[in-house]
Gaussian input, Z-matrix of N, CA and C with variables (Angstrom, degrees):
# hf/3-21g

backbone

0 1
 N
 C     1     B1
 C     2     B2     1     A1
 N     3     B3     2     A2     1     D1
 C     4     B4     3     A3     2     D2
 C     5     B5     4     A4     3     D3
 N     6     B6     5     A5     4     D4
 C     7     B7     6     A6     5     D5
 C     8     B8     7     A7     6     D6
 N     9     B9     8     A8     7     D7
 C    10    B10     9     A9     8     D8
 C    11    B11    10    A10     9     D9
 N    12    B12    11    A11    10    D10
 C    13    B13    12    A12    11    D11
 C    14    B14    13    A13    12    D12
 N    15    B15    14    A14    13    D13
 C    16    B16    15    A15    14    D14
 C    17    B17    16    A16    15    D15
 N    18    B18    17    A17    16    D16
 C    19    B19    18    A18    17    D17
 C    20    B20    19    A19    18    D18
 N    21    B21    20    A20    19    D19
 C    22    B22    21    A21    20    D20
 C    23    B23    22    A22    21    D21
 N    24    B24    23    A23    22    D22
 C    25    B25    24    A24    23    D23
 C    26    B26    25    A25    24    D24
 N    27    B27    26    A26    25    D25
 C    28    B28    27    A27    26    D26
 C    29    B29    28    A28    27    D27
 N    30    B30    29    A29    28    D28
 C    31    B31    30    A30    29    D29
 C    32    B32    31    A31    30    D30
 N    33    B33    32    A32    31    D31
 C    34    B34    33    A33    32    D32
 C    35    B35    34    A34    33    D33
 N    36    B36    35    A35    34    D34
 C    37    B37    36    A36    35    D35
 C    38    B38    37    A37    36    D36
 N    39    B39    38    A38    37    D37
 C    40    B40    39    A39    38    D38
 C    41    B41    40    A40    39    D39
 N    42    B42    41    A41    40    D40
 C    43    B43    42    A42    41    D41
 C    44    B44    43    A43    42    D42
 N    45    B45    44    A44    43    D43
 C    46    B46    45    A45    44    D44
 C    47    B47    46    A46    45    D45
 N    48    B48    47    A47    46    D46
 C    49    B49    48    A48    47    D47
 C    50    B50    49    A49    48    D48
 N    51    B51    50    A50    49    D49
 C    52    B52    51    A51    50    D50
 C    53    B53    52    A52    51    D51
 N    54    B54    53    A53    52    D52
 C    55    B55    54    A54    53    D53
 C    56    B56    55    A55    54    D54
 N    57    B57    56    A56    55    D55
 C    58    B58    57    A57    56    D56
 C    59    B59    58    A58    57    D57
 N    60    B60    59    A59    58    D58
 C    61    B61    60    A60    59    D59
 C    62    B62    61    A61    60    D60
 N    63    B63    62    A62    61    D61
 C    64    B64    63    A63    62    D62
 C    65    B65    64    A64    63    D63
 N    66    B66    65    A65    64    D64
 C    67    B67    66    A66    65    D65
 C    68    B68    67    A67    66    D66
 N    69    B69    68    A68    67    D67
 C    70    B70    69    A69    68    D68
 C    71    B71    70    A70    69    D69
 N    72    B72    71    A71    70    D70
 C    73    B73    72    A72    71    D71
 C    74    B74    73    A73    72    D72
 N    75    B75    74    A74    73    D73
 C    76    B76    75    A75    74    D74
 C    77    B77    76    A76    75    D75
 N    78    B78    77    A77    76    D76
 C    79    B79    78    A78    77    D77
 C    80    B80    79    A79    78    D78
 N    81    B81    80    A80    79    D79
 C    82    B82    81    A81    80    D80
 C    83    B83    82    A82    81    D81
 N    84    B84    83    A83    82    D82
 C    85    B85    84    A84    83    D83
 C    86    B86    85    A85    84    D84
 N    87    B87    86    A86    85    D85
 C    88    B88    87    A87    86    D86
 C    89    B89    88    A88    87    D87
 N    90    B90    89    A89    88    D88
 C    91    B91    90    A90    89    D89
 C    92    B92    91    A91    90    D90
 N    93    B93    92    A92    91    D91
 C    94    B94    93    A93    92    D92
 C    95    B95    94    A94    93    D93
 N    96    B96    95    A95    94    D94
 C    97    B97    96    A96    95    D95
 C    98    B98    97    A97    96    D96
 N    99    B99    98    A98    97    D97
 C   100   B100    99    A99    98    D98
 C   101   B101   100   A100    99    D99
 N   102   B102   101   A101   100   D100
 C   103   B103   102   A102   101   D101
 C   104   B104   103   A103   102   D102
 N   105   B105   104   A104   103   D103
 C   106   B106   105   A105   104   D104
 C   107   B107   106   A106   105   D105
 N   108   B108   107   A107   106   D106
 C   109   B109   108   A108   107   D107
 C   110   B110   109   A109   108   D108
 N   111   B111   110   A110   109   D109
 C   112   B112   111   A111   110   D110
 C   113   B113   112   A112   111   D111
 N   114   B114   113   A113   112   D112
 C   115   B115   114   A114   113   D113
 C   116   B116   115   A115   114   D114
 N   117   B117   116   A116   115   D115
 C   118   B118   117   A117   116   D116
 C   119   B119   118   A118   117   D117
 N   120   B120   119   A119   118   D118
 C   121   B121   120   A120   119   D119
 C   122   B122   121   A121   120   D120
 N   123   B123   122   A122   121   D121
 C   124   B124   123   A123   122   D122
 C   125   B125   124   A124   123   D123
 N   126   B126   125   A125   124   D124
 C   127   B127   126   A126   125   D125
 C   128   B128   127   A127   126   D126
 N   129   B129   128   A128   127   D127
 C   130   B130   129   A129   128   D128
 C   131   B131   130   A130   129   D129
 N   132   B132   131   A131   130   D130
 C   133   B133   132   A132   131   D131
 C   134   B134   133   A133   132   D132
 N   135   B135   134   A134   133   D133
 C   136   B136   135   A135   134   D134
 C   137   B137   136   A136   135   D135
 N   138   B138   137   A137   136   D136
 C   139   B139   138   A138   137   D137
 C   140   B140   139   A139   138   D138
 N   141   B141   140   A140   139   D139
 C   142   B142   141   A141   140   D140
 C   143   B143   142   A142   141   D141
 N   144   B144   143   A143   142   D142
 C   145   B145   144   A144   143   D143
 C   146   B146   145   A145   144   D144
 N   147   B147   146   A146   145   D145
 C   148   B148   147   A147   146   D146
 C   149   B149   148   A148   147   D147
 N   150   B150   149   A149   148   D148
 C   151   B151   150   A150   149   D149
 C   152   B152   151   A151   150   D150
 N   153   B153   152   A152   151   D151
 C   154   B154   153   A153   152   D152
 C   155   B155   154   A154   153   D153
 N   156   B156   155   A155   154   D154
 C   157   B157   156   A156   155   D155
 C   158   B158   157   A157   156   D156
 N   159   B159   158   A158   157   D157
 C   160   B160   159   A159   158   D158
 C   161   B161   160   A160   159   D159
 N   162   B162   161   A161   160   D160
 C   163   B163   162   A162   161   D161
 C   164   B164   163   A163   162   D162
 N   165   B165   164   A164   163   D163
 C   166   B166   165   A165   164   D164
 C   167   B167   166   A166   165   D165
 N   168   B168   167   A167   166   D166
 C   169   B169   168   A168   167   D167
 C   170   B170   169   A169   168   D168
 N   171   B171   170   A170   169   D169
 C   172   B172   171   A171   170   D170
 C   173   B173   172   A172   171   D171

   B1=1.4551
   B2=1.5157
   B3=1.3694
   B4=1.4663
   B5=1.5465
   B6=1.2974
   B7=1.4864
   B8=1.5110
   B9=1.3477
   B10=1.4264
   B11=1.5426
   B12=1.2781
   B13=1.5018
   B14=1.4996
   B15=1.3257
   B16=1.4787
   B17=1.5518
   B18=1.2982
   B19=1.4566
   B20=1.5279
   B21=1.3110
   B22=1.4361
   B23=1.5187
   B24=1.3114
   B25=1.4188
   B26=1.4937
   B27=1.3078
   B28=1.4760
   B29=1.5183
   B30=1.3548
   B31=1.4632
   B32=1.4920
   B33=1.2680
   B34=1.4584
   B35=1.5535
   B36=1.2670
   B37=1.5257
   B38=1.5031
   B39=1.3280
   B40=1.5020
   B41=1.5267
   B42=1.3192
   B43=1.4786
   B44=1.5120
   B45=1.2497
   B46=1.5043
   B47=1.5287
   B48=1.3237
   B49=1.4983
   B50=1.5788
   B51=1.3147
   B52=1.4548
   B53=1.4994
   B54=1.2961
   B55=1.4734
   B56=1.5124
   B57=1.3375
   B58=1.4690
   B59=1.4884
   B60=1.3178
   B61=1.4844
   B62=1.5665
   B63=1.3102
   B64=1.5168
   B65=1.5386
   B66=1.3243
   B67=1.5045
   B68=1.5415
   B69=1.2496
   B70=1.4868
   B71=1.5479
   B72=1.3085
   B73=1.4362
   B74=1.4945
   B75=1.3331
   B76=1.4439
   B77=1.4865
   B78=1.3203
   B79=1.5449
   B80=1.4810
   B81=1.3218
   B82=1.4771
   B83=1.5239
   B84=1.3529
   B85=1.4391
   B86=1.5622
   B87=1.3558
   B88=1.4360
   B89=1.5260
   B90=1.3628
   B91=1.4600
   B92=1.5215
   B93=1.3621
   B94=1.4488
   B95=1.5412
   B96=1.3135
   B97=1.4045
   B98=1.5187
   B99=1.2884
   B100=1.4897
   B101=1.4634
   B102=1.3719
   B103=1.4341
   B104=1.4872
   B105=1.3751
   B106=1.4397
   B107=1.5130
   B108=1.3639
   B109=1.4710
   B110=1.4735
   B111=1.3333
   B112=1.4997
   B113=1.5334
   B114=1.3019
   B115=1.4400
   B116=1.5260
   B117=1.2957
   B118=1.4953
   B119=1.5172
   B120=1.3125
   B121=1.5027
   B122=1.4760
   B123=1.2746
   B124=1.4309
   B125=1.5472
   B126=1.3158
   B127=1.4758
   B128=1.5323
   B129=1.3383
   B130=1.4542
   B131=1.5182
   B132=1.2953
   B133=1.4471
   B134=1.5244
   B135=1.3166
   B136=1.4096
   B137=1.5360
   B138=1.3175
   B139=1.4651
   B140=1.5061
   B141=1.3305
   B142=1.4903
   B143=1.5283
   B144=1.3271
   B145=1.4248
   B146=1.6061
   B147=1.3147
   B148=1.4415
   B149=1.4913
   B150=1.3084
   B151=1.4656
   B152=1.5557
   B153=1.3510
   B154=1.4904
   B155=1.4834
   B156=1.3847
   B157=1.4483
   B158=1.5606
   B159=1.3063
   B160=1.4056
   B161=1.5685
   B162=1.3041
   B163=1.4554
   B164=1.4959
   B165=1.3326
   B166=1.4446
   B167=1.5038
   B168=1.3269
   B169=1.4712
   B170=1.4675
   B171=1.3362
   B172=1.4538
   B173=1.5229
   A1=106.77
   A2=115.87
   A3=118.79
   A4=107.79
   A5=114.24
   A6=119.96
   A7=107.67
   A8=115.52
   A9=123.61
   A10=107.18
   A11=115.27
   A12=118.05
   A13=109.39
   A14=114.07
   A15=123.37
   A16=106.81
   A17=117.10
   A18=116.22
   A19=110.92
   A20=117.31
   A21=123.22
   A22=109.80
   A23=115.99
   A24=120.48
   A25=112.20
   A26=117.91
   A27=122.94
   A28=109.17
   A29=118.25
   A30=121.10
   A31=109.51
   A32=120.40
   A33=123.91
   A34=112.09
   A35=115.90
   A36=121.99
   A37=109.38
   A38=117.47
   A39=118.39
   A40=111.12
   A41=115.92
   A42=121.11
   A43=111.03
   A44=115.40
   A45=121.21
   A46=110.22
   A47=114.72
   A48=118.51
   A49=109.95
   A50=117.22
   A51=120.55
   A52=109.17
   A53=119.89
   A54=123.05
   A55=111.24
   A56=118.64
   A57=121.26
   A58=112.40
   A59=116.84
   A60=122.46
   A61=109.06
   A62=116.23
   A63=120.82
   A64=106.59
   A65=117.40
   A66=122.19
   A67=107.53
   A68=118.90
   A69=124.33
   A70=107.88
   A71=120.92
   A72=124.87
   A73=115.94
   A74=119.29
   A75=121.96
   A76=115.34
   A77=116.81
   A78=118.57
   A79=112.66
   A80=118.64
   A81=121.14
   A82=113.56
   A83=115.05
   A84=120.87
   A85=109.93
   A86=118.10
   A87=120.10
   A88=114.06
   A89=115.93
   A90=118.83
   A91=107.33
   A92=114.31
   A93=118.33
   A94=106.42
   A95=117.40
   A96=119.49
   A97=113.63
   A98=115.83
   A99=117.91
   A100=112.22
   A101=120.79
   A102=124.19
   A103=111.01
   A104=116.56
   A105=123.90
   A106=113.30
   A107=114.00
   A108=118.83
   A109=112.29
   A110=120.34
   A111=126.32
   A112=108.44
   A113=118.75
   A114=123.16
   A115=110.55
   A116=117.70
   A117=122.64
   A118=109.92
   A119=115.95
   A120=123.43
   A121=108.47
   A122=119.99
   A123=124.97
   A124=108.96
   A125=114.44
   A126=119.46
   A127=109.26
   A128=113.55
   A129=123.29
   A130=109.02
   A131=117.35
   A132=122.37
   A133=108.10
   A134=119.33
   A135=122.21
   A136=109.89
   A137=116.87
   A138=120.72
   A139=115.29
   A140=115.63
   A141=118.50
   A142=111.55
   A143=114.46
   A144=122.32
   A145=108.35
   A146=115.30
   A147=121.04
   A148=110.36
   A149=117.61
   A150=121.52
   A151=105.35
   A152=113.03
   A153=116.05
   A154=108.37
   A155=115.86
   A156=124.53
   A157=106.18
   A158=116.98
   A159=121.36
   A160=108.93
   A161=118.76
   A162=121.14
   A163=114.84
   A164=116.45
   A165=119.15
   A166=110.17
   A167=117.88
   A168=122.65
   A169=107.89
   A170=116.62
   A171=124.57
   A172=111.58
   D1=125.57
   D2=178.13
   D3=-91.78
   D4=151.78
   D5=178.53
   D6=-130.08
   D7=155.86
   D8=177.02
   D9=-135.97
   D10=131.40
   D11=-175.61
   D12=-117.45
   D13=138.64
   D14=179.46
   D15=-121.96
   D16=131.67
   D17=-178.19
   D18=-137.83
   D19=155.98
   D20=179.11
   D21=-160.32
   D22=165.92
   D23=179.98
   D24=-72.86
   D25=-16.47
   D26=176.62
   D27=-135.26
   D28=156.74
   D29=178.00
   D30=-57.69
   D31=-36.70
   D32=-177.92
   D33=-61.40
   D34=-43.44
   D35=178.08
   D36=-65.69
   D37=-46.79
   D38=-178.84
   D39=-63.63
   D40=-42.40
   D41=176.75
   D42=-59.45
   D43=-45.30
   D44=-179.31
   D45=-59.94
   D46=-43.08
   D47=-179.91
   D48=-65.49
   D49=-41.20
   D50=178.93
   D51=-66.75
   D52=-42.84
   D53=178.02
   D54=-62.01
   D55=-41.58
   D56=175.40
   D57=-59.26
   D58=-41.99
   D59=179.96
   D60=-64.21
   D61=-44.37
   D62=-180.00
   D63=-61.09
   D64=-47.79
   D65=-173.46
   D66=-62.83
   D67=-43.35
   D68=-176.55
   D69=-68.92
   D70=-38.74
   D71=-172.23
   D72=-109.29
   D73=9.48
   D74=-171.57
   D75=-55.95
   D76=-39.19
   D77=175.42
   D78=-65.84
   D79=-42.69
   D80=177.85
   D81=-64.41
   D82=-38.35
   D83=-176.17
   D84=-76.68
   D85=-32.95
   D86=-178.42
   D87=66.47
   D88=28.43
   D89=-177.52
   D90=-122.17
   D91=146.23
   D92=172.76
   D93=-76.86
   D94=169.34
   D95=-179.09
   D96=-63.02
   D97=-38.84
   D98=176.91
   D99=-67.68
   D100=-35.18
   D101=175.18
   D102=-63.66
   D103=-44.60
   D104=176.93
   D105=-53.99
   D106=-54.39
   D107=-179.04
   D108=-72.22
   D109=-15.57
   D110=174.42
   D111=-70.62
   D112=-26.51
   D113=-178.29
   D114=-96.83
   D115=6.35
   D116=-178.65
   D117=-101.59
   D118=146.67
   D119=174.04
   D120=-123.11
   D121=138.59
   D122=-177.79
   D123=-111.13
   D124=136.15
   D125=174.20
   D126=-144.24
   D127=151.05
   D128=179.44
   D129=-103.61
   D130=134.32
   D131=177.86
   D132=-132.65
   D133=97.83
   D134=-174.44
   D135=62.97
   D136=-124.05
   D137=177.82
   D138=-84.79
   D139=-10.31
   D140=-174.49
   D141=-97.77
   D142=155.07
   D143=172.16
   D144=-113.14
   D145=136.43
   D146=178.29
   D147=-120.24
   D148=130.44
   D149=173.87
   D150=-113.79
   D151=124.61
   D152=178.92
   D153=-111.90
   D154=128.49
   D155=-177.92
   D156=-103.66
   D157=126.15
   D158=175.73
   D159=-102.84
   D160=126.61
   D161=-176.42
   D162=-65.60
   D163=-27.42
   D164=175.95
   D165=-113.25
   D166=148.10
   D167=-177.63
   D168=-61.08
   D169=143.37
   D170=178.19
   D171=-83.62

């Protein structure tokens, strides 16, 4: 299972980076936006926010 991580100093920045990735690769991924974010997990680490996308459903 491949993973992709998006991080930012705020949740907004991390989400924007994940959204940009989905928009750029949406045809290759074959996932709707809700399916994409359904495979993402969010965690906070200090001041940063990390969104991890799993290519296969958990």
